[in-house]
C-alpha positions as CSV (number, residue, x, y, z in Angstrom):
1,M,17.0,0.7,9.4
2,A,19.1,-1.5,11.8
3,K,21.9,-3.6,10.3
4,L,20.8,-7.2,9.9
5,G,22.6,-10.4,9.3
6,S,22.4,-11.7,5.7
7,R,20.0,-14.6,6.5
8,E,17.7,-12.4,8.5
9,A,17.8,-9.7,5.9
10,W,16.7,-12.2,3.2
11,L,13.9,-13.6,5.4
12,R,12.6,-10.1,6.1
13,S,12.9,-9.0,2.5
14,G,11.0,-12.1,1.4
15,Y,8.2,-11.2,3.9
16,A,8.2,-7.7,2.5
17,L,7.9,-9.1,-1.0
18,F,5.0,-11.2,0.2
19,G,3.3,-8.1,1.6
20,V,3.8,-6.1,-1.6
21,M,2.2,-8.9,-3.6
22,I,-0.8,-8.9,-1.2
23,I,-1.1,-5.1,-1.5
24,G,-1.3,-5.6,-5.3
25,L,-3.9,-8.2,-4.9
26,G,-6.0,-6.1,-2.5
27,A,-5.8,-3.0,-4.8
28,A,-6.7,-5.2,-7.8
29,I,-9.8,-6.6,-6.0
30,L,-11.0,-3.0,-5.3
31,Q,-10.2,-1.9,-8.8
32,T,-11.9,-4.8,-10.7
33,G,-14.8,-4.8,-8.2
34,G,-15.5,-1.2,-9.3
35,V,-15.6,0.1,-5.7
36,G,-12.6,2.4,-6.0
37,V,-9.0,1.7,-5.2
38,D,-6.9,2.9,-2.2
39,P,-6.2,6.6,-2.1
40,Y,-2.6,6.6,-3.5
41,T,-3.4,4.2,-6.3
42,A,-6.6,6.2,-7.1
43,L,-4.4,9.3,-7.5
44,N,-1.9,7.5,-9.6
45,T,-4.6,6.0,-11.9
46,G,-5.9,9.5,-12.5
47,V,-2.6,11.0,-13.3
48,S,-1.4,8.0,-15.4
49,S,-4.6,8.1,-17.5
50,T,-4.2,11.8,-18.0
51,I,-0.6,11.5,-19.4
52,G,-1.2,8.2,-21.1
53,W,1.1,6.0,-19.0
54,T,0.5,2.6,-17.5
55,L,-0.2,2.6,-13.8
56,G,2.9,0.6,-13.0
57,T,5.2,3.0,-14.8
58,Y,3.7,6.2,-13.4
59,Q,3.5,4.8,-9.9
60,L,7.2,4.0,-10.1
61,V,8.0,7.6,-11.2
62,S,5.8,9.1,-8.5
63,N,7.5,6.9,-5.8
64,L,10.9,8.2,-7.0
65,V,9.7,11.8,-6.5
66,L,8.4,11.0,-3.0
67,F,11.6,9.2,-2.3
68,I,13.5,12.6,-2.2
69,P,12.1,13.9,1.2
70,V,12.4,10.4,2.7
71,L,16.1,10.4,1.6
72,I,16.5,13.8,3.4
73,W,14.4,13.3,6.6
74,G,13.7,9.6,6.9
75,R,16.7,7.5,5.9
76,K,16.0,5.0,8.6
77,Y,12.9,3.9,6.6
78,I,14.9,3.1,3.5
79,G,15.9,-0.5,2.8
80,P,15.2,-3.4,0.5
81,G,11.5,-3.2,1.2
82,T,11.5,0.4,-0.1
83,V,12.8,-0.7,-3.4
84,I,10.5,-3.7,-3.6
85,N,7.4,-1.6,-3.0
86,M,8.5,1.3,-5.2
87,V,9.2,-0.9,-8.2
88,L,6.7,-3.7,-7.9
89,T,3.4,-2.5,-6.4
90,G,2.0,-0.9,-9.5
91,F,3.0,-3.8,-11.7
92,F,1.4,-6.3,-9.2
93,I,-1.8,-4.3,-9.4
94,D,-1.7,-4.4,-13.2
95,L,-1.0,-8.2,-13.1
96,F,-3.8,-9.1,-10.6
97,S,-6.3,-6.8,-12.3
98,F,-5.5,-8.5,-15.6
99,L,-6.1,-11.9,-14.0
100,L,-9.2,-11.0,-12.1
101,G,-10.8,-9.0,-14.9
102,P,-12.1,-11.9,-17.0
103,V,-13.8,-13.6,-14.0
104,I,-15.6,-10.5,-12.6
105,P,-19.1,-9.8,-13.9
106,D,-19.6,-6.7,-16.0
107,D,-22.5,-5.6,-13.8
108,P,-21.8,-7.0,-10.3
109,S,-24.6,-7.0,-7.8
110,L,-24.6,-4.8,-4.7
111,L,-23.8,-7.9,-2.6
112,L,-20.8,-8.8,-4.7
113,M,-19.5,-5.2,-4.7
114,T,-19.8,-5.3,-0.9
115,V,-17.7,-8.5,-0.8
116,F,-15.1,-6.8,-3.1
117,F,-15.0,-3.8,-0.9
118,A,-14.6,-5.7,2.4
119,G,-12.2,-8.2,0.9
120,G,-10.2,-5.6,-0.9
121,I,-9.7,-3.2,1.9
122,G,-8.8,-6.1,4.3
123,V,-6.3,-7.7,2.0
124,F,-4.7,-4.3,1.1
125,A,-4.3,-3.3,4.7
126,F,-2.9,-6.7,5.6
127,G,-0.4,-6.5,2.8
128,A,0.7,-3.0,3.8
129,S,1.1,-4.1,7.4
130,A,3.1,-7.2,6.3
131,Y,5.7,-5.4,4.3
132,M,6.1,-2.6,6.9
133,S,6.4,-5.2,9.7
134,A,9.3,-6.8,7.9
135,G,11.4,-3.9,9.0
136,V,13.5,-3.7,5.8
137,G,12.3,-0.3,4.6
138,T,9.1,1.5,3.8
139,A,7.7,2.9,0.6
140,P,7.9,6.7,0.2
141,Y,4.1,7.3,0.6
142,D,3.9,5.0,3.6
143,A,7.0,6.6,5.2
144,I,5.3,10.1,5.3
145,A,3.1,9.3,8.3
146,P,5.9,7.6,10.4
147,M,8.3,10.5,9.7
148,I,5.7,13.0,11.0
149,V,5.1,10.8,14.0
150,D,8.8,10.8,14.7
151,K,8.9,14.6,14.7
152,T,5.7,15.2,16.6
153,G,4.9,12.2,18.7
154,W,1.4,12.1,17.4
155,N,-0.6,8.9,17.0
156,Y,0.0,7.1,13.7
157,T,-3.6,6.8,12.8
158,K,-4.2,10.5,13.5
159,V,-1.5,11.3,10.9
160,R,-2.3,8.6,8.3
161,V,-6.0,9.3,8.0
162,P,-5.6,13.0,7.1
163,Q,-2.8,12.0,4.7
164,D,-5.1,9.6,2.9
165,V,-8.0,12.0,2.9
166,L,-5.9,14.7,1.2
167,T,-4.8,12.1,-1.4
168,V,-8.4,11.2,-2.1
169,V,-9.1,14.9,-2.8
170,A,-6.2,15.0,-5.2
171,A,-7.4,11.8,-6.9
172,V,-10.9,13.3,-7.4
173,L,-9.3,16.4,-9.0
174,F,-7.3,14.1,-11.4
175,K,-10.4,11.9,-12.1
176,G,-8.8,8.8,-10.7
177,Q,-10.7,5.6,-9.8
178,V,-12.3,7.0,-6.7
179,G,-15.3,5.2,-5.3
180,F,-16.9,4.2,-2.0
181,G,-13.9,1.9,-1.3
182,T,-11.5,4.7,-1.8
183,V,-13.2,6.9,0.8
184,M,-13.6,4.1,3.3
185,T,-10.0,3.1,2.8
186,A,-8.9,6.6,3.6
187,F,-10.5,6.4,7.0
188,F,-9.9,2.7,7.9
189,N,-6.6,1.9,6.3
190,G,-4.5,3.4,9.1
191,P,-6.4,1.6,11.9
192,L,-6.4,-1.7,10.0
193,I,-2.7,-1.5,9.3
194,Q,-2.0,-0.8,13.0
195,F,-4.3,-3.7,14.0
196,F,-2.7,-6.2,11.6
197,T,0.8,-5.0,12.6
198,E,0.3,-5.5,16.3
199,K,-1.8,-8.6,16.2
200,I,-0.4,-10.6,13.3
201,N,2.5,-9.4,11.3
202,K,5.1,-8.2,13.8
203,P,4.7,-11.5,15.8
204,A,4.8,-13.5,12.6
205,V,8.1,-11.8,11.5
206,E,9.7,-12.3,14.9
207,R,8.7,-16.0,14.9
208,L,10.1,-16.4,11.3
209,V,13.4,-14.8,12.2
210,Q,13.8,-16.7,15.4
211,R,12.9,-20.1,13.8
212,H,15.7,-19.6,11.2
């Protein structure tokens, strides 16, 4: 990660925090809507339930494990955003799921579940794009695809989609919260992140930094 001035670093870190909050909201929408959470969260819900931990606590530990290869091969992706995502994402999901739970019907209609799916996947991908576009570090799971792209020159989407699909398979094995939304997120998360990054978040970050 390039060295930034203190004001710019704070602005970018704030944007990364905003993105991580949005990720938590998107995952919570998918979770409480009963359509299945994103692949990485689905895997973590399965493992955390198996060992009796909260999602937030286990997700933090799993991020610390994934952080090791990033520390070895992808140090340029480490920064304040890495820590923000590693520490807070799981807890934001817990918080937003707690807040949304009481207002979600116990037996939502197909139409409502469709709304949860479309809204959840869109919000999640936008949040992931926002925190990555801040340019102050990437979470270990999200750094895997860029590290492979750096080594191979392959297209980001062609790396991220197989990564998410393999994670879904692992989530199924651990009986995580896998649903239609999980499978669709595995295939569309990469392209959506790329779209939001190019069209919205990178330009927004640059305007924010230049304005201040």
